[in-house]
N, C-alpha and C positions, 0 to 999 in steps of 0.2 A: 575513755568514752568513745564508742564507735558510732559511726553514722549509719542509719538504716537505708540511705539512698543507694540504689544499685550502681555498681561500677561497671563501666563498659570498656572492654579491651579491644584492641585491633582484631578484626576478623569476626567480632560478635555482631549481632543485628543492631542496626541503628535505632535510636529512640523513635524516629518517624515511622519505621516499619513496624515497631511493636505497637504503636498507637494507630496503625493502619492509616497513616496520613499520606496522602498523595499530593505532591507539590503541583501547584497550578502551572500549566504549560501554555496557556493561551496568550493572547496579546490584547492590549487595551484598545477599545474601540475608537478612542479619540473624540475630541469635542464635536467634530462635524457629524459623527454618528449620533452624538447627543442632539444635534440640530434635527436630525431625522426623527429621533424619539419625541422631541417637542412637537414636530408636525404631526406625528402619529397620534399623540395624546390629544392634541387639539381637534383633529378630525374625529377621534373616537368620542369626544364630548359632544360634537355637533350631531352626529348621526343618531344620538339618543333623543334628540328633540323633534317632536312631531311637526312643528312649524317648518323645519328645514325640509322634511319629506314632502310636505304639501307644496312648497315652492318649487322643489325639484320635480314634482309631478306636473306642474304647469309647464316647466321647461321641457319635460318629456313629451307633453302633448304638442308643443310647437314642432319638435323634431319629428314626431310621428306624422304630423300633417305634411311635412316635406317628404318624409320617407315613403308614405303610401301615395302621395300626390304624384311622384315619379312613376309608380306602377300604374296609376290611373291614366297618366299621359300616354304611356306605352300602349295601354289597352285601347284608349280612344283613337290613337293612330291606326290601329288595326281595324277599327269600326268606321273609318272615314267614309266608306261608300254608302253607309246607312244614313237615312234622313233623320231618324231619331233612335236613341238607345235608352234602355232603362238603367238608371244608376241608383244604387243602394236599394233596389227592389221596388221602388215606387215612383221615383222621379224620372221623367223622360226629358232628355236634352239632345240637342243637335251636336254630333261629334265635332264638327268644325268650330262651333262656339266654345265647346269644352277645351279643345286644343288651344284655341286663341287665349282663353282665360289662364290656362295653366302654363302656357309657353311664353306668352308675351306679357301678361299682367304679373304673374307670380314668378316668372323666369325659372320654371322648373325644367330647365333644359340642360343641366349640367355645366352651364357656363359660369364665369366668375360672378355674374350677378346672382346666381342661385345661392352661392355660399355667402355673398355679401349680405343678401336679404336674411339668411339664416342667422348670421352674426348679429344683425340689427334687431331682429325679433327676440332672439334669445337674450340679448343685452338688457332689454327692459326687465325681464325676470331676474337676471343676474344682479342688477343694481338693487332691486328690492331684497334679494336674498342676502347680499353682503351687508345691507343696512341693518338687518336683524341679527345676523350671526357675528357681526364685528365685536359686539360687547362680550360675547361668549369666547371668542378667540383670544382677545388681548385685554379688554376692559376689565374683566374679572380678576385678572392677575394683579392689576394695579389697585383695584377696589379692595380685594380681600387680602392684599399684601402677601400673595404667594410668589411674586417674582423673586424675592430674596432666596426662596427655596431653590429655584432654578439656578440662580447665580452662585449659590453656595457650593454647587457641584463643580467638577472640572469643566465648566462651561462658561465661555466668555459671552459678553453682551451681544457681540456680532453673531454668535451661534444661535442665541435665543431669537434674535430678530430674523435670522435666516429660516429658522424652524417655523416661526409664525407666518412668514411670507410664503413658505412652501405650502402650508396648510391652505392659505387663501388662494394661492395659484392652482392648487389641485381642484378647488371648487370652480374657479374661473375656467380652467381647461375642460373640466367635466361638463360644463354647461355650453361651452362654445366650440372649441377646437375638436373635441372628441366626436360630437354629433356630426360636425362638418366632414371629418375624415371618414366616418361611416357612410355618409351621404355620397362622398366622392367615390368610395369603393363600390357602393351600390349602383351608382350610375354607370361606372365602368363595366360592371358585370352585365348590365342591361344593354348598354350600347355596343360593347365589344372591346376586345383587348387594345384595339387601336386608340381608344380614348385615353388609356393610361400613358401611352407614349406621346400622344398629341397634347395632353394636358398635364404633363409631369410637373412643370413649373407651378401649376396651379396648386398642387398638393403642398409644395414648399411655401407658397403664399398663404395657405391656410394655417400652416404651422407658425409662420411669421406673424400673422394677425393675432393668433392666440397668444403668442409670446409677448406681443406688445401689450395686450390687455392684462395678461397675468402679471407682468412686471409693474405696470403702472398702477393697477387697481390694488395689488397686494401691498406695495409700499405705502400707497396713499391711505388705505384702510387701516393698516397697522399704526401708522403715524397719527391718524385722526383718533382712533380708539385709545391710544396711549394718553391722550389729552382729555377726550370726552368719553368717559368710561361707561356711563349708563345708556341703556337702550334708547329711551325716549329722546334725550338730547342728541344721541348719535343719529337717529333717524332724521331729526330736523336738520342737522348739519349736512348729512348725506344728501338729503332732498334739496337743500340749497345749492349744493355743488352740481347735482345732476338733473335738477328740474328747474329751479329758479334761474340760475345763471345761464343755462342754455336758452331759456325764453328771452332773457335780457339781451343775450348775444344775437339772437335771431332778429329781435326788434331793431337793435342798433345797426345790424348789417343791412336790413331792408331800408331803414330811414336814411342812412348815409351812403347807401350803394357801395359799401366797402366790405368785402368778405373777410377782411382781416379781423373784424370784431369777433368773429367766430373762434378766434384763437383763445379767448377766455373760457371757452367751453371744452373741457378736457375730453368729454366723450366724443365730440365732433373731431377733435384733433386725432384721437385714436382711430376714428372712422376714416379720416382722410389718409392717414398712414397705412391703415389696413387695406384700403382700396388700392393704393399704389402698389402694395405687395401682391395683391390679386391681379394687377395689371389693368386696373380701371382708372381712367382719368375723369375727374369730376369738374363740373362747371360751377362757377360762382362759389368757389371754396378757396380758402387760403392754400398756399403751397404746401406740399408734403414736407419740405425741408423746415419750414417755419413751424409746422404742427409737430414735427419730430423734436424740434428744439424745445418747445413748450413741455412735451412729455418728459424729455430728459431732465429739464429743470425741475419738474415736479418730483421726479424720482430722487434727484439729488437733495432737494429741500426736505423731502420726507425722510430720507436716510439720515440727514443731519439732525432733524428733530428727534428721531428714534434714538440715535446715539446719545444725545444729551439726556433724554428721558431715562434711558436705561443706566447711564453713568451716574445719574443723581440718586439711584436706589442704593440704600445702605445695606451691605451684606454683613451680617454678624457671624 
């Protein structure tokens, strides 16, 4: 009895070539590339939500007010010899008053206060945005039990956490640091190339301020949403952290005449550290070192909570 299977001899074509099989010659991406994939999927899910675009539109309006405000200031300086000028086609104002309001009140003069104010105003929109998107980024993974799907891949818990934090950091930087850098470049082009050399450290201060916000808010949001997964409770907890506690901290600081009470306000701690990076010294505020210590402790506690939450997930 003979076999019908073909017999291959040396020098004959291999089975792979007969089947037109081409061996894979690539390299594995590794789990850290998986973390980038997690971040990309999280952001892709967010941009499909209309509420996110509405909130980002408000953030864009704040940026545009600074962006065109600098052009308005340069134009008003050129009209300083006029008694009155027409603005927006119907309103007549004194150029000196306009310069005073834009330069002294709003600080649209390219100084560190300009970018400090931009971070502060954009921060109010950022906090609201993170409160509504947090459940979409992490909470749904725990609610719908999709986290074991991520961890069943060649992906460790730390890579999942890193991917989610990268997604939140991208939102934070897009709302704060990116507009500030564009504003810095715009003012340098308007004022002259000397501005870039004169204010070079200010650019790194902007990056540092954005990094502080991104690291703190991303770890904190992912940690909170891993415990409070639904949107409504998350908004309440987030509001308590960034609205209620700051009011209590301000009241205690005023009543006791001790600025150290403001250390319980995480946003104020980031504000103090960010101002120090921009080269601004604040009065009636806790030290930058103490504020930085609070932020580091918050990041460490958030990382520990996340590690325990992810470790407790059963992967089948």
